[in-house]
N, C-alpha and C positions, 0 to 999 in steps of 0.2 A: 201747584199751590206753593206759594212762597212761605218762608219761615214766619214772616210777619203775620200772614193771614192765619196760619195755624195757631200762633200765639194769641191773636185776637179772638179766635173762636174758642180757645181754651179759657181765656179770661172771661168771656161772655158766659160760658157754661158754668164756671165756678161762681160767678156773680149770681146767676139764676139759682143755683143750688143754695147759696147762702141766703137768698131771699125766701126760698121755699121752706127751709127748715123751720122757722118760727110759725109760718102758716100751718105746716103739718102738725106741729106741736099743739097749737091752739085747737085745731079740728079734732085731733086724737084725744086731747084732754076733755073737750066738750062731749065727745062720744062716751068717754069713760064715766064722766059725771052723770050724764043722762041715763046711761045703761046700767050703772051700778048703784048710784046714790040717789038719783032723781032730783035731789034738792041739796044745796050746800049753803050754809050760812056764811056771811062775810067774815065773821069772827074766826072761823076755822079754815077759811079758804087756803091759807098758807100751808096748812098741814096736808090738805089734799093734794096741793101742788108738789110738796115734798115727797109724798107717797108716789105720785105719778112719775116724778123725776127719778126716784129710786128704782122703781119697777122698770122704767125705760132703760136706765143705765145698766141694769143687771139682767136684761132680757135674754142674754146668751148664757147665763149661768143656770145650773139646775137648782132645785129647791134647797138642797143642803148648803150649797155654796152661797145662795142668796140669804139664807138664814144666818150664816156666819158673818156675812157683810153687815146685816142688820144689827147683830149683837156688837160688832166692832163700832158701829155708828153710835150705839148707846153707851159706849164706854165713857166713864167720867160723869155720866148723868145719874141722878139719884131720884127715884120715884118712891115716895113714902106712901104706905097703905092708907094713911089718913087723907092724903092729897087725892088719891085715886077714888076714894069712896065718899068724899065730901060732896054735899049737894051743891049744884051749880046755881049761881044767882041769875 
């Protein structure tokens, strides 16, 4: 096998991997939604996506490390009690 053939095979493998990543993400997200929440409103879809992204990106961390990462992500944000308990329209 020549070097050019090996390079072409590797480039093809990488291209296929790059195409499969978004497909896997969509399927895994759909399974997560159906298995956990059953129904998601369009209004809050971005939050479910953020949570799924966070869990996926921290999947190799233990619970304590994941909690620390979540707290770091909340740094600079402020949630008022009145906002959290206000009735939604």
